[in-house]
Steps between C-alpha positions, in 0.01 A plus 500: 500500500474772232327407178736459205364622169634353179432651157401234249583607144469350159809514280344787305428700817852436629656624175285815515615570855860433397468778242380532144689711247773585750876448507499121466253504211689780322821301538326193359375703201849630423665157530238317296477777240874494428490124458192507278656772285804279431266210424310716249824613336613140459167366373453765229855444378454124464149500356512805273848644446743214453288288263311753288515455121373817337718593206749325272775668298650374177805627314506606133780483244639836616517360855221726622240368746131513417189370673381162376270216604612190685500280190742729313713534810535123532595466132792736559580344838572162340718643224870431547611845384294684766624590846230336712583694816500829312146474364372350826630784715373756249144370545273610784497174688516415868843504658500128585389419143793699366749360751422134427403556132150357552363575155353305209550128566607562861182690592362187665748561782316825582188293563701269725639795699163669548328172583767417758450839662123462539528135598732603783233743619239223496704260710633776727145604586406146598822424684509808717124487554563162665807630685289762679312212658795265558710768668217572741437861403588764247853494647634809327859436609477164331285520188536866409872533559558167329301585187623857455865418568495197269330707230785749528771233489334333201493831309867558578600150390336541159790716384719186507263290289659400166192390303125548472409155631667564835335841503161328481585318823602827665177671390300209639653543845486879480121500461476207744647720774332818373151350528576357842603846617212692340233265638637476854574871532156603369332273757729609784452873433125444495497305826722728709288803407161603629204702380567736209862405442393139466259594222770705330777240519461347149463844342812630673716203406375475142543874449868478598526187285360710213751776570772238458360407158509869402855581607664173393488567120596864557808410706608223264464727196654808663813323620515259204509196730509158340309211654798377704570842651131541581483162668792589722449871570123553485355166613749266667691739726196695628300181563777355719545828688129561554454147638688619810227757568250222569649456848316822596165334427298274729320171465128497420313497835191365325684190384661453843153497655383241246798287606398561864827677572328763711805604697699566182204688346476727806876567486472606134207731575688643799804571282281675243342715771841593642627598156191717451532659845166355607413316821312175517272436802686390812327163506362368175437172327407395152143385452607166352730443798207549739289248307780246516538542876126459550502170311831372632331289764275339242800423280679329788188297576476384137867410492476291821173333409593387151875467539580745223724800469412838355673628188444819306282487192721450194432663165627460145394622157218247487349667808378782277277252317405300811247754625209624294541867594866521396459263205237716329693821568822348372350396167333839453811697594723280286284594204469871581867546588615321185266692269603839639876428499494338155283788377774739608757301305283471190419872499867592532582284198224663296627847594853392409381377159277801430719778639697729269743585781845344519561206731628694799217755496240226462635316804505826697137563403391149601680514834371848582139406424526181710659684794225762489241224520676343799515837674134599466385154610605598852222759520239247389623239750440746784150608399307252288353150509730245343244322284350824367840630392595170335172497308581846364857397414385189312212678327704802387790280389259283301360813334847623398590157364173490305567843349851398400371175349228657284656839419577550125879505542790416276663162470755443775781476245446860393433662836849648539524632145474877453135610503402728214135607513327683782261206538790258545662718766168546679428127505849426623464752784161363606620141501812591697284676761276192525802275555660735753176530700464122492854465634427757773179331615655152501804623696263660750315167520828309548585692818141496622451126461820444697351668807175310451683167477696576818177587682282217378729214609536420871845545656546125535476453121584846364849396388362201311224697329723788394786278384257280306365797306849617406593146397217481246575845364870425451406173332266676255771751416698214344236474225383861484782625281439216254128583494565869421754416227255249347221760489724767350638260240152422368365854542273404790409725790584375849234722656211290370576215740575739789158663457316175578742398776453833679120485472495150645714628788209719614291187554765341721475791746161365610681213670731725702429681827547868569800583719493881519497619864475137613744360758759261365425136563777301657359149450292318242126551555423128517750462787350763729322239709787253515675478835795739467535400134730218611507127437595211725719201425588182685 
């Protein structure tokens, strides 16, 4: 009888043989990039364009408009002889603020709307993080189509909303679905890729996300779209249409292996290889499948001897904190991820307050700088140790924040006033460069820490770890705007606190392991010696 040779491959080896950077991966990049671009367009519109409050206009006795402060605006707003809509629409306020007249005494509703949006992101991260486990896999045709399509429908339905309170509900569900989509798609793209493309996945997706934040204000301004038209034409319609493209993707073979669905995992890998025009070995098996077959007899013996039945190991969010290795990493990454993301937000607000550019140009500057940071992070992810790069990011960002905190600059209330002396103009230019470089470094760090987070968690808990980090960040965003406004009101500098937070982040890196050029771990380290990572019940 001739000897039959069987190739035994790990998931990583199988994905390499199926093709890396070929037709399937290029198709995945195009599909995901289009979807992330729409997500970026929507997010920048909600968080920066529709609720900004930069300039108020009052009307004099000759019925001419002139720039005034908020207090004077509100005095006129409450006068009976003033056309409230006229002075509101003359001011440079967000489109939703103008539409629902959310000024003066009604400004509290803006807080409700923004809080609802971020709260939806918090709960969406947790809910869909759990759904990736409950639905037994990443299940792109379930989670990703569901979240993207429902995001699109929610955006379209907002045009029928008659008041701001119902809009707050719509914004809650919009970010609920948006976060579910962003988290699941980031993890899926990472897990269906191999080698270099895997390391580039966060940079690619965040770069296209950044492109969306750049073009969204330009399109809205160029075509004079109001918020309802934007919701329907730019966000809702494309999101629903692009959700159909997900059918051309495949399930994560890594997660299928974790669920011991070896046959399905091999089918996915075979489909990827066929799409790429590559050939898998004639006879091959997954390494985990071989281990299971070797221990199958022992499992049957245990089941007969003790009268129990085998069930797959179940996980939930608490599993992250059940094991020492993942618990320590989770706490450290929660801190690092939050500091870097919140630092981005804080820096953008400082640039917005300090810039002499108009609103549209300032937003274009912020988006362009962030997108540049996302783009160049891809090079670093291919070539450098994760912990070394993060140390540099945190250290340089801390330095920029320190310089901004101690530099002899003007009061924030006078930053946008015309600068007269050469010294004033020079100081303004230097401070702007410091803030822009800080924004660039933190944006770079944002993309880079995403790849590190995806690498450091095992496949069995990656969805919980990543979703948990996003949850905390979205939760902190609820209070971040209030913190910045508080500091600006009392002439305080937000960079002082960020300086110490960033420095402390360097210390937390000592508790994390290096992942550069290391194989991805599929299971929790403490479970490596457990029999098939399963449990037994009566």
